[in-house]
C-alpha positions as CSV (number, residue, x, y, z in Angstrom):
1,M,-33.6,-26.6,-27.6
2,A,-30.3,-27.5,-28.5
3,I,-27.6,-28.0,-26.0
4,D,-25.3,-24.6,-27.0
5,Q,-28.3,-22.4,-27.3
6,Q,-30.0,-24.0,-23.8
7,L,-26.4,-22.5,-22.7
8,N,-26.4,-19.5,-24.5
9,A,-30.1,-18.8,-22.4
10,R,-28.5,-19.8,-19.1
11,R,-26.1,-16.9,-19.8
12,D,-27.8,-14.1,-21.0
13,E,-30.1,-15.1,-17.9
14,A,-27.0,-14.7,-15.4
15,R,-25.6,-11.6,-17.3
16,L,-28.8,-10.1,-17.0
17,G,-28.7,-10.1,-12.9
18,G,-32.0,-8.8,-11.7
19,G,-33.2,-7.2,-14.8
20,E,-33.4,-4.8,-17.1
21,K,-35.7,-2.4,-14.8
22,R,-33.2,-3.1,-12.1
23,I,-30.5,-2.0,-14.3
24,V,-32.3,1.1,-15.3
25,S,-32.3,1.9,-11.3
26,Q,-28.7,1.3,-11.1
27,H,-28.0,3.5,-14.1
28,A,-30.0,6.2,-12.8
29,K,-27.9,6.8,-9.6
30,G,-25.0,7.4,-11.8
31,K,-23.3,3.6,-10.9
32,L,-22.8,0.8,-13.1
33,T,-23.6,-2.9,-12.9
34,A,-21.0,-5.1,-11.7
35,R,-20.1,-6.7,-15.1
36,E,-19.7,-3.1,-16.3
37,R,-17.5,-2.0,-13.7
38,L,-15.2,-5.3,-14.1
39,E,-15.3,-4.8,-17.8
40,L,-13.4,-1.8,-17.3
41,L,-11.0,-3.0,-14.4
42,L,-9.9,-5.6,-16.8
43,D,-8.2,-5.9,-19.6
44,P,-10.6,-6.4,-22.5
45,G,-11.4,-10.1,-23.1
46,S,-9.3,-11.3,-20.1
47,F,-12.4,-12.1,-17.0
48,E,-13.0,-15.9,-16.8
49,E,-15.9,-16.0,-14.6
50,F,-16.9,-19.1,-12.2
51,D,-20.2,-20.2,-10.4
52,M,-22.0,-18.2,-12.8
53,F,-25.0,-20.1,-12.1
54,V,-24.8,-20.6,-8.6
55,K,-28.2,-19.8,-6.9
56,H,-29.2,-19.7,-3.2
57,R,-30.6,-22.2,-1.1
58,A,-33.0,-20.4,1.2
59,T,-36.7,-21.3,1.8
60,D,-37.8,-19.3,4.3
61,F,-40.0,-15.9,3.5
62,G,-41.0,-16.8,0.0
63,M,-37.3,-17.4,-1.3
64,D,-38.1,-20.2,-2.6
65,K,-39.9,-18.8,-5.6
66,T,-37.0,-16.3,-6.4
67,H,-34.1,-17.8,-7.7
68,I,-31.5,-15.6,-9.8
69,P,-28.4,-17.0,-11.3
70,G,-25.0,-15.6,-9.7
71,D,-27.0,-14.8,-6.3
72,G,-25.3,-11.2,-6.4
73,V,-21.8,-11.4,-7.0
74,V,-19.8,-11.7,-9.9
75,T,-16.5,-14.0,-9.6
76,G,-13.3,-14.7,-11.3
77,W,-9.9,-14.1,-12.5
78,G,-8.4,-11.9,-15.2
79,T,-5.7,-9.4,-15.8
80,I,-4.7,-6.0,-15.6
81,N,-2.0,-4.6,-17.8
82,G,-1.3,-8.7,-18.5
83,R,-0.9,-9.3,-14.8
84,K,-3.6,-11.7,-13.1
85,T,-5.6,-10.7,-10.2
86,F,-9.1,-12.2,-8.6
87,V,-12.1,-10.5,-8.5
88,F,-15.3,-10.1,-7.3
89,A,-17.8,-7.7,-7.7
90,Q,-20.9,-7.6,-5.7
91,D,-24.4,-7.0,-7.8
92,F,-26.9,-4.1,-6.3
93,T,-29.7,-5.5,-9.0
94,V,-29.6,-8.8,-7.6
95,F,-31.8,-8.6,-3.5
96,G,-29.9,-5.1,-3.1
97,G,-26.1,-7.1,-3.5
98,S,-26.9,-8.4,-0.1
99,L,-24.7,-11.4,1.4
100,S,-26.0,-15.2,1.6
101,E,-24.5,-18.2,2.0
102,T,-23.8,-19.2,-1.3
103,H,-23.0,-15.5,-2.0
104,A,-20.3,-15.8,0.5
105,R,-18.6,-18.7,-0.7
106,K,-18.3,-17.8,-4.3
107,I,-16.0,-14.9,-2.4
108,C,-14.4,-17.1,-0.4
109,K,-13.3,-19.5,-3.4
110,V,-11.9,-16.6,-5.4
111,Q,-9.9,-15.6,-2.1
112,E,-8.4,-19.4,-1.5
113,M,-7.7,-19.1,-5.4
114,A,-5.6,-16.1,-5.0
115,M,-3.6,-17.4,-1.9
116,R,-3.0,-20.4,-3.8
117,N,-1.7,-19.1,-7.1
118,G,-0.4,-16.2,-5.8
119,A,-2.9,-12.9,-7.2
120,P,-3.9,-10.0,-5.8
121,I,-7.7,-9.3,-4.5
122,I,-9.7,-6.9,-5.8
123,G,-13.4,-6.6,-4.3
124,L,-15.8,-4.0,-6.0
125,Q,-18.1,-3.5,-3.0
126,D,-22.0,-3.3,-3.6
127,S,-24.0,-4.5,-0.9
128,G,-26.7,-3.8,2.0
129,G,-25.1,-6.2,4.0
130,A,-26.3,-9.5,5.4
131,R,-29.3,-11.3,4.2
132,I,-31.5,-11.1,6.7
133,Q,-33.5,-13.8,5.2
134,E,-30.6,-16.3,5.9
135,G,-30.5,-15.3,9.2
136,V,-27.7,-16.9,11.1
137,A,-26.4,-18.7,7.8
138,S,-25.1,-15.3,6.2
139,L,-23.5,-14.1,9.1
140,A,-21.4,-17.4,9.0
141,G,-20.9,-16.3,5.4
142,Y,-19.1,-13.0,6.3
143,T,-16.8,-14.5,9.0
144,D,-15.8,-16.9,6.4
145,V,-15.0,-14.6,4.2
146,F,-13.5,-12.2,7.3
147,Q,-11.2,-15.2,8.2
148,N,-9.6,-15.8,4.4
149,N,-9.3,-11.7,4.8
150,I,-6.8,-12.0,8.0
151,K,-4.9,-15.2,6.5
152,A,-4.3,-13.3,2.7
153,S,-3.3,-10.3,4.9
154,G,0.5,-10.3,4.1
155,V,0.7,-12.9,1.3
156,V,-1.3,-11.1,-1.8
157,P,-2.2,-7.5,-1.6
158,Q,-6.2,-7.3,-1.5
159,I,-8.0,-3.6,-2.6
160,S,-11.2,-2.7,-1.8
161,V,-13.5,-0.4,-4.0
162,I,-16.5,0.8,-2.2
163,M,-19.0,1.7,-5.2
164,G,-22.5,1.8,-3.1
165,P,-23.6,1.3,0.2
166,S,-21.4,-1.0,2.5
167,A,-23.2,-1.4,6.1
168,G,-23.4,-3.4,9.4
169,G,-20.9,-6.2,8.7
170,A,-20.3,-5.7,5.2
171,V,-17.8,-3.1,6.5
172,Y,-15.2,-5.4,8.3
173,S,-14.3,-7.3,5.2
174,P,-12.8,-4.1,3.4
175,A,-11.5,-3.0,7.0
176,L,-9.1,-6.3,6.7
177,T,-7.8,-5.4,3.4
178,D,-4.8,-3.5,2.3
179,Y,-6.4,-0.7,0.5
180,I,-9.9,1.1,0.6
181,F,-11.1,3.4,-1.8
182,M,-14.4,5.2,-2.4
183,V,-16.9,6.8,-4.8
184,R,-18.1,10.6,-4.0
185,D,-22.0,10.4,-3.8
186,S,-22.8,7.4,-4.4
187,S,-20.6,5.2,-1.9
188,Y,-20.7,4.9,2.0
189,M,-19.7,2.9,5.0
190,F,-21.1,2.5,8.6
191,L,-21.7,-0.1,11.5
192,T,-25.5,1.6,12.2
193,G,-26.9,3.6,9.6
194,P,-28.5,6.8,10.0
195,D,-32.1,5.3,11.0
196,V,-30.9,3.4,14.0
197,L,-29.0,6.3,15.1
198,K,-31.8,8.6,15.1
199,T,-34.0,5.9,17.2
200,V,-30.6,5.0,20.0
201,T,-28.9,7.8,20.2
202,N,-31.7,10.6,19.0
203,E,-28.5,11.9,16.4
204,V,-29.8,13.2,13.8
205,V,-27.3,12.6,10.4
206,T,-27.1,11.9,7.0
207,A,-25.7,8.9,5.3
208,E,-23.4,10.9,3.6
209,E,-22.2,12.6,6.6
210,L,-22.3,9.4,8.6
211,G,-20.2,7.3,6.2
212,G,-19.3,9.4,3.1
213,A,-16.4,9.2,1.2
214,K,-15.3,13.0,2.5
215,T,-16.1,11.7,6.5
216,H,-13.8,8.6,5.6
217,T,-11.1,10.4,3.8
218,T,-10.5,13.4,5.6
219,K,-11.8,12.2,9.2
220,S,-11.4,8.8,10.2
221,S,-9.0,7.6,8.0
222,V,-11.1,4.0,6.9
223,A,-10.3,4.8,3.1
224,D,-7.6,5.7,1.1
225,G,-9.0,8.0,-1.5
226,A,-11.9,8.7,-3.2
227,Y,-12.9,9.6,-6.6
228,D,-15.9,11.4,-8.7
229,N,-17.2,8.3,-10.4
230,D,-17.1,4.8,-11.1
231,I,-15.1,5.1,-14.2
232,E,-11.9,7.4,-12.6
233,A,-12.1,5.1,-9.4
234,L,-11.7,1.8,-11.6
235,A,-8.9,3.7,-13.9
236,E,-6.9,4.7,-10.4
237,I,-7.2,1.0,-9.1
238,R,-5.6,-0.1,-12.5
239,R,-3.0,2.6,-11.5
240,L,-2.2,1.6,-8.4
241,F,-2.2,-2.0,-9.4
242,D,1.1,-1.8,-11.8
243,F,2.8,-0.5,-8.5
244,L,1.9,-3.6,-6.3
245,P,3.7,-7.2,-6.1
246,L,1.3,-10.0,-7.0
247,N,2.3,-11.5,-3.8
248,N,5.1,-11.5,-1.2
249,R,7.8,-13.5,-2.8
250,A,7.4,-11.9,-6.2
251,G,9.3,-9.7,-5.8
252,T,8.4,-5.5,-6.6
253,P,7.9,-4.8,-10.6
254,R,9.3,-3.4,-12.6
255,R,8.3,-1.8,-16.1
256,P,10.3,0.2,-18.8
257,F,11.1,4.0,-17.6
258,F,12.2,6.7,-20.2
259,D,13.8,9.2,-17.4
260,S,17.5,8.6,-16.7
261,H,18.4,7.6,-13.1
262,D,21.3,10.1,-12.8
263,R,19.1,13.2,-14.1
264,I,20.6,16.3,-12.4
265,D,18.0,19.0,-11.3
266,T,19.0,22.1,-10.2
267,S,15.9,23.4,-9.2
268,L,16.4,21.7,-5.9
269,D,19.1,23.2,-4.9
270,T,16.5,26.2,-3.9
271,L,14.0,24.1,-2.9
272,V,14.8,24.9,1.1
273,P,14.0,28.3,2.2
274,D,16.9,30.3,3.3
275,N,14.5,31.0,6.4
276,P,13.7,27.6,8.3
277,N,10.8,28.9,9.8
278,L,9.3,28.8,5.8
279,P,7.5,26.2,4.4
280,Y,7.6,24.2,1.2
281,D,5.7,21.8,-0.7
282,M,7.2,18.5,-0.4
283,H,5.5,16.9,-3.2
284,E,8.0,19.0,-5.4
285,L,11.2,16.7,-4.5
286,V,8.8,13.6,-4.5
287,E,8.0,14.1,-7.8
288,K,11.3,15.5,-9.4
289,I,12.7,12.1,-7.8
290,A,10.1,10.1,-9.4
291,D,10.6,8.1,-13.0
292,E,8.7,10.8,-14.9
293,G,7.1,12.6,-11.9
294,D,4.7,10.0,-11.3
295,F,3.6,9.7,-8.0
296,F,0.5,7.6,-6.7
297,E,-0.5,9.0,-3.1
298,V,-2.3,7.3,-0.8
299,Q,-4.7,8.9,1.7
300,Q,-3.8,12.4,0.9
301,D,-6.6,13.7,2.4
302,F,-6.0,12.9,5.7
303,A,-3.0,13.6,8.1
304,K,-1.7,15.8,5.4
305,N,1.3,16.9,7.3
306,I,2.9,13.8,5.8
307,L,2.9,11.9,2.5
308,C,3.1,8.1,1.6
309,G,2.5,6.5,-1.6
310,F,4.5,5.1,-4.3
311,I,7.0,6.3,-6.6
312,R,9.1,4.0,-9.3
313,L,13.3,4.5,-9.7
314,E,14.4,3.3,-12.8
315,G,11.1,1.2,-13.2
316,Q,11.2,-0.8,-9.7
317,T,8.1,0.4,-7.3
318,I,9.5,2.1,-4.1
319,G,7.4,3.4,-1.4
320,V,7.5,6.8,-0.3
321,V,7.3,8.6,3.6
322,A,7.8,12.1,3.5
323,N,7.3,15.0,6.2
324,Q,5.1,18.0,4.5
325,P,6.4,21.2,5.8
326,M,3.3,23.3,4.6
327,V,1.3,21.5,7.0
328,L,1.2,21.9,10.7
329,A,5.3,22.5,10.0
330,G,5.4,18.9,9.0
331,C,5.1,18.1,12.8
332,L,4.3,14.4,13.3
333,D,1.1,13.7,15.2
334,S,-0.8,10.6,16.3
335,D,-2.9,10.8,12.7
336,A,0.3,11.1,10.6
337,S,2.3,8.6,12.7
338,R,-0.7,5.9,12.3
339,K,-0.5,6.7,8.5
340,A,2.8,6.2,8.2
341,A,3.6,3.2,10.1
342,R,0.6,1.3,8.2
343,H,2.2,2.4,5.3
344,V,5.7,1.2,6.4
345,R,4.5,-2.1,7.4
346,F,2.3,-2.8,3.9
347,C,5.9,-1.8,2.2
348,D,7.7,-4.5,4.4
349,A,5.1,-7.6,3.7
350,F,5.6,-7.1,0.4
351,D,9.1,-6.6,0.2
352,I,8.7,-2.9,-1.5
353,P,11.8,-0.8,-0.4
354,V,11.0,2.5,1.5
355,L,12.3,6.1,1.0
356,T,12.1,8.5,4.1
357,L,12.0,12.3,3.2
358,V,12.8,14.0,6.4
359,D,11.7,17.6,7.4
360,V,10.2,17.4,11.0
361,P,10.8,20.1,13.8
362,G,8.8,17.1,16.3
363,F,5.8,15.7,17.6
364,L,2.6,18.3,17.5
365,P,2.6,19.5,21.4
366,G,-1.1,19.7,23.1
367,V,-2.9,18.4,25.8
368,S,-5.3,16.6,22.8
369,Q,-2.4,14.9,21.5
370,E,-1.2,13.8,24.8
371,H,-4.9,12.4,25.6
372,N,-5.4,10.9,21.7
373,G,-2.3,8.6,22.5
374,V,0.8,10.5,20.5
375,I,2.9,8.1,22.5
376,K,1.5,5.2,21.5
377,N,0.6,5.9,17.9
378,G,4.4,7.6,17.6
379,A,5.2,4.0,18.8
380,K,3.2,2.2,16.1
381,L,5.7,4.2,13.6
382,L,9.1,3.3,15.5
383,Y,8.2,-0.1,15.6
384,A,7.2,-0.2,11.7
385,Y,10.6,1.3,10.5
386,G,12.6,-1.1,13.2
387,E,10.7,-4.1,12.3
388,A,11.3,-3.3,8.3
389,T,13.9,-5.5,6.7
390,V,13.5,-4.5,3.2
391,P,15.9,-1.7,2.1
392,K,15.5,1.8,3.5
393,V,17.3,5.0,2.1
394,T,16.4,8.1,4.3
395,V,17.2,11.7,3.1
396,I,17.2,14.8,5.7
397,T,16.1,17.9,3.7
398,R,15.9,20.4,6.5
399,K,14.9,19.8,10.2
400,A,15.4,16.4,12.0
401,Y,14.7,17.1,15.8
402,G,14.5,15.3,19.3
403,G,11.8,12.2,19.1
404,A,11.1,13.0,15.6
405,Y,14.5,11.9,14.1
406,C,14.3,8.9,16.3
407,V,11.1,8.1,14.6
408,M,11.5,9.2,10.8
409,A,14.5,6.1,9.4
410,P,17.5,7.2,11.1
411,K,20.6,4.7,10.9
412,H,19.8,3.6,14.7
413,L,16.3,2.0,13.4
414,G,18.2,0.0,10.5
415,A,18.1,2.3,8.1
416,D,20.7,1.2,5.5
417,M,21.5,4.5,3.6
418,N,21.4,8.0,5.5
419,Y,21.9,11.2,3.3
420,A,21.4,15.0,4.3
421,W,21.6,17.9,2.2
422,P,23.5,20.7,3.5
423,T,20.5,22.4,4.9
424,A,19.9,19.8,7.0
425,Q,19.5,20.5,10.7
426,I,19.5,17.3,13.2
427,A,19.8,18.3,16.9
428,V,17.7,17.5,20.2
429,M,15.9,21.1,19.3
430,G,16.0,24.5,17.6
431,A,18.6,26.6,18.3
432,K,16.4,29.3,20.3
433,G,15.1,26.5,22.3
434,A,18.3,25.0,23.2
435,V,19.4,28.5,24.2
436,E,16.6,29.2,26.2
437,I,17.6,25.8,28.2
438,L,21.3,26.1,28.3
439,H,22.1,29.8,28.6
440,R,18.9,31.0,30.5
441,K,20.7,33.5,33.0
442,D,22.3,34.9,29.7
443,L,18.6,35.7,27.9
444,S,18.2,39.2,29.2
445,D,21.1,40.2,27.4
446,E,20.3,40.2,23.5
447,E,24.1,40.2,22.2
448,K,24.9,37.0,24.0
449,T,21.5,34.7,23.5
450,A,22.5,36.3,19.5
451,A,26.2,34.7,20.2
452,H,24.9,31.3,21.9
453,I,22.5,30.9,19.3
454,A,25.1,31.6,16.3
455,D,27.2,28.8,18.5
456,Y,25.0,26.6,18.9
457,E,23.9,26.5,15.2
458,E,27.3,26.1,14.2
459,K,28.0,23.1,16.3
460,F,24.8,21.3,16.7
461,L,22.6,22.0,14.0
462,S,25.0,21.4,10.9
463,P,24.8,17.8,8.9
464,F,28.2,17.9,9.5
465,R,28.1,16.7,13.2
466,A,26.0,13.8,12.8
467,A,28.4,12.8,9.5
468,E,31.2,12.6,11.7
469,L,29.5,10.4,14.1
470,G,28.8,8.2,10.9
471,Y,24.9,8.7,11.7
472,I,24.8,10.2,8.0
473,D,26.5,8.5,5.6
474,E,26.9,11.2,3.1
475,V,26.1,15.1,2.7
476,I,25.0,15.4,-0.6
477,K,24.2,18.4,-3.1
478,P,20.1,18.3,-3.1
479,Q,20.4,18.1,-7.6
480,S,22.0,15.0,-7.1
481,T,19.7,13.2,-5.0
482,R,17.7,11.0,-7.4
483,R,21.0,9.8,-8.7
484,R,22.6,9.2,-5.1
485,I,19.0,7.5,-4.1
486,S,18.9,5.4,-7.1
487,R,22.3,4.3,-6.5
488,A,21.5,3.4,-3.0
489,F,18.3,1.3,-4.1
490,A,20.6,-0.4,-6.5
491,L,23.0,-1.3,-4.1
492,L,20.9,-2.9,-1.6
493,A,18.7,-4.9,-4.3
494,D,20.1,-8.0,-2.5
495,K,20.0,-7.4,1.0
496,I,19.6,-10.0,3.4
497,E,18.6,-9.4,6.7
498,E,16.9,-12.2,9.2
499,A,15.2,-11.2,12.4
500,P,14.9,-13.6,15.4
501,W,12.4,-16.0,15.4
502,K,9.1,-15.3,16.5
503,K,5.6,-16.1,16.2
504,H,4.8,-12.8,15.7
505,G,5.7,-9.2,17.6
506,N,3.2,-7.2,19.7
507,L,2.8,-3.9,17.9
508,P,1.2,-1.2,19.9
509,L,-1.8,-1.2,18.7
């Protein structure tokens, strides 16, 4: 056989993975193969594969009789809309995608190349966990991957897409990455599976209930989003990738935009209801600020009282944190604080400016909140904003009360530009609660109470009090919000801020 024929034959064998029968089985489950997934994720013809012919070295339990090229993972690099990224896709048709010593070395190789070359890492996970036949060697391989995840954190973006099982040690590599996305009804994550739970704790639960997409996007917050199938998931990863910088020194990406930076939107003048107790949808404001109304939201099904995600202003990526009055009146709680803190820290790590939209009446009261550590969880958000040195712009649309005002990127936490709408109310608490404390003796007299409330509202709930003290840079018309924040971020483009030297701080985990 000629050399080129031999090469082609070997390549065909490697591309077949576990064989036609297992590929048919993968398709029958509604899942694509590893190579099909990479074809959808990357630009056509851009994928360059590494280590196609690598085989495992195990000899126990009859493993010496079964050698499949690639050893259950496809690795390499390619481009997404012309921007480079390193990838690995586990192949469930080969030993169930289980991780061996050589499988781990392939993943480590692309992780290390990504760090050296300053490009994101995207992992498509579809694995039954460590390969039992290799014992401690597979566990050592996992730990090497974890160590590289830690080294890469804050250096290059890391994205995990769970597209099948992810059990035991397999869940920790995704958990160490920046974003985790899942596929509904075909992916799940857990440390201990349903069978073990039934044996050890006598709990009966399905894999979907224990670690499916709904569980991890609504309850545990392990996953940042979920999609209906492999195709939709990979299309959305491409969309997210466009918002992210290649590394921590590359600066935020810019793309052509077709939306005027000084666009006026008069509908925003009536967004906030006259009744301060009525809700409105903060999504509307975010989308009307963004270029072409494009908002990529993360963790949209968890802690819905706060919105986190990315928009573009004049083509530049901006991270957004916004209270959502439609849910729990926009109150902060433990979950919302953790969600927002992680988002702010990601943005700061990769030099993405942060826009904060504030309408928060306070922290959610309750015994369960106190027992669940709302103090420390709220402190995480304080820490994240106070630590962040990226350009920070804050807009207060309505309520900014008490400790929640202190947490939501005020001037005192280093926000560079702070704006308020005329509807803003900035105070220790609302008028009714304040009057009940300050004028307790007059509460039996309705007229006096009403007068005290009106006086408090005039003196303390107006944004002009904060503006007089210099805590608000300007009171702006809602219709001009996009123009004002676009100009603010343009002003801050060359911001330089250096913190005192330290090895690292001690985040209140």
